[in-house]
N, C-alpha and C positions, 0 to 999 in steps of 0.2 A: 380350483373351483370353489373351495371352501372360503378362501379369502374374498372372492367375488361376492358370495352370498353374505359374508360378514359385512362387506362394504355397503351393500344394498340395505341391509338391516340398520347399520349405523346412520346412513343418510336419511332413512325414513324416521329413525328416532330423533335425529337432529332437526329435521324439517318440522316434525310434529311437536318438538320440544317436550320429549318424554324422558323422564329420569335424569341421571347425571350427564348423559350425552348432550343434553341441551346446553350445558355450560362449556363443553369442550370446544376447542378451536376447530375450524373447518379443516385445517391441515391434518389433525389427528383423525378426523372422521374420514377423510379421503385417502389416508395412507394405505388401507387394504387394496385400493385400486392400483396404486403404484406397485405394490408387492405382486399383485396378480399379473400386471404387465411385465414385470421383471421375470416372473416365473415362465410366462409364455415365450418370451425372448430366449431365455436359457434353454427351455425344453425344445424349441424349434432349432436352435443353433447347434445343440449337441446331438440331435437325432433321437432324443428320448421319445418324442411323440410318434415318429415313424416306427421306431422299434416296438413300442407298445401296440401299435396298430397291426404290425406284422405278426406279433405273438398272438393277438386275438384272432387273426385270420387263420393262423396255423392251428390253433386250438379248435376252431369251428370246423376246419377241414378234417382234423383227426376224428372229431366226434361224428361227422357225417360219414366218414369211411367205416367207423365202427358200427353205426346204425345200419348201413347197407350190408355189411357182413352178417350182422345178426338177422336181418330180414331174409338173407339168402340161406340162413341156417349154417353158416360157417362159424366155427368157434374162433374167438379172437386169439391172436398169437400171444403166447406168454413170454415174458422176458426171462432170460437165463441168468 
């Protein structure tokens, strides 16, 4: 995601001809978009994206269960 933001900023700087980016080749300016696309392909093909989504769902579920236990007046279980 950071490379996508960097790409948008570089394109804006190149288009508006601001700073040293104005003299750079378009290939260098567009490189962050290629890096972003490669990252998304890798993340989807290795299951990284799905794993992170499942971890987030598990965390939300755990927090919801803890809130419900606290609202019922039950003490959370302690790890041994």
